[in-house]
N, C-alpha and C positions, 0 to 999 in steps of 0.2 A: 114667089117665094109661099105658095100659099095652095097651090096645086100641091109642095112638098109635103105644103104644113100635113094637107086631108091625104098624102102617099106613107108616110110617117104614120100619120093614125090607121089607116086600112094593114100594113101592115104589124101592128103593135095588137089590128084585133082580133085579126089571123094565128098572133102568138098564141091571146090568153085561149081563141077558144081552140083552141091547140092543147091547152096549157092542160085544159073544161075536161078535155076528151080525156087522156093522161090520167088523172086525176079520178073520172069513173070508171075509166081498166082498170088501177089503182085497187075501186074498193071495191070490183066488183073480183079480179085477183085475190085480196087482204078476204072478204066476203064466203068466199070458198072452200079460205085455206082452216079459220073458225068454224068449218059446219063441215072440214073431214079430221080436225085434231081432237083424238078424247082427250088429249095434256092437257090439266084445267087454269096449268101454263101459260102454255100454247095459245090455245084458243082462245085466255080474252089476254092479252100479246096485237091475234090480230081482232082482234074485234076494235081493240085505242087500236089501231094500226081503220080498223076502218073507219070507225071515227075520226083520225087526225084529218086523214085525206077525206070526210066529207067538211070540215073548216074549210081546208085548202081551194075548195072548187066554188064553197059557197064564195070566198074573199076576192077569186077570178072574176066571178058573173058578178061580181059588185065591182069594180072595179074593167072590167070592160063592160059593165052599165053606167058608169062614170064615164068611160071616155065617149061611148056611146052620144050622153045628153053634151060631152061639150064639145063634140064636133055638129053637134045642133046647131048650138049657138051662133 
């Protein structure tokens, strides 16, 4: 049962790491959009999207850290 639990945690860590990478890629994409936008409304939308993705990444990193700490117990 303990091996099964460790396997589940490893899979969850992998999912979190992939999600963190996706959030980071989205930030870069939206930042590029903001840099290219000439319409202030569109530029602001992209800036807000970058900020949203940064928040998502932060949350995912916190969850990953919590899972790693739980794993060590």
